[in-house]
C-alpha positions, 0 to 999 in steps of 0.5 A: 190806769196808772197814777202819777205822783201828783194824783192824776190818773191815765190811761196806759195803751199798749201800744208794742210797736212804739218808739221813743227818740231822744235829740239832743245838740249845742244851741242852734245845732240844727237838732229842730229841723233834724226832729221835723225832718225826721217826724215827717218821715216816719210819719209818712202818708199815715199817721198824724204830726203832732208838734208838743211847744215848751216856749212861754210866750214871755216877751213881744220877740217870744210871741212872734217867734212862737206864732211864725213857728206856728204858721211854718208849721201850718203851711207847710207840705206836713200839716201838724197840730200844734199844742203850747203846753209849757208844763204839765205834757200828762194832761195830753197823753190821752190825746194821742193813739198809736196813729200818731207821731208826736214831737216835743220842743223842747226838754231843757225849757219843760224842764227849767218851767217845771222845776222853777214853777211856784217855788218847787226847786226850793223844796227836795221833795218836790224837786224829786215829785217832779222829776218823777212825774217827768219820767212817768209821762214820757214812758206813757207817750212812748206806750201810747203815740207810734213815735214820740220824738224828744229833742233836748239841749247839750249844757255840760261843756259850759262848766259848772256854775255857780249859783244853786238853782242852775247847779240844781237845774243842770243836775235834773237835765243830766238825770232826765237825758240818762233816763231817756237814752235808757227809754229810746228806741233811737238818740243822736246827737248834733253838732254844727248840722252833722247828725251822729247815731248815738243808739240803735233802734231795737 
């Protein structure tokens, strides 16, 4: 058993053959499409596919987009089980085994939900605890599922924002990207639909 910073206990599975893959790119770079194809390729006919969606249905347009994405995944050749989980990904870890391929899309949305929920971003200690919980959670996903794929956005070429909240968000996202690059087995960067492998598998 492992204790997360918020007091939740999680079963820690030792899966020596597990992998974590990190995929990043700009908006509309093709990263999500690439991530889904990669997940399907890894799953093949022997593993189950799971899609963890982190978006919040904050307006009618977003609700429609979420429903469309769910329908697309359910009607394709490969069948996905979709989990709508905008926060607290550690609640789902025990749902997966070494026969599952898990796609988390996306980290940027997840971090925003966590950071700005209930004034977290205003308290330095809360921010640190939240970041540690996310890191711990990603380590557990890597140990539990056959493969975990995490998708994120590259936002660091757009300059430094002037407001405190945006600067803090960018700083924490950068820390998570660096952590995931160290943790992952493979990393990919997408630009205009072109895939660049940034870290070889091991």
